[in-house]
Steps between C-alpha positions, in 0.01 A plus 500: 500500500539387860288792618211399274505144632503621862215744430300225329552263793399769751192589291395132482555467876283805571228369266517157670467663845198702382344178362554323833341791685205490258457123548518543879242780489274287277509203738451726800194677358347199321581209734601618848290811566162344408581202724583732791186708450274199456621272778641748753354847433130416470487282817691765697257767379195292594640411843583866558142593415372235743729619780407866451132402494551323831661808652216718373241262644676491838513880522134519402418242769689704761323823402153342504572313825630813669197699387264232634681487835490879524128495409417247774708696752315826421166315509575367850618840619181667380277241668642570848268721707655827609578526870236658717605827655415515867375834606539580866179615656502860617400541860 
């Protein structure tokens, strides 16, 4: 008789714990997680996209700027007249 009462109390306690876990999971997935995604996740994603776009633009600017500097350097080098070779007159 005493064993049945103890087993019934333990079974009710386990069922109550499972119910509490279910209620906690419900509130987490229905109330907390959407709030986190909506007000924290989306702005962080958009700011991350903006920051990575800025990095990409800066690298593109460096590549184009370096190519233009190299182009002007080569253009100036090619426009210099070659030195005149002096030939000694044979006597």
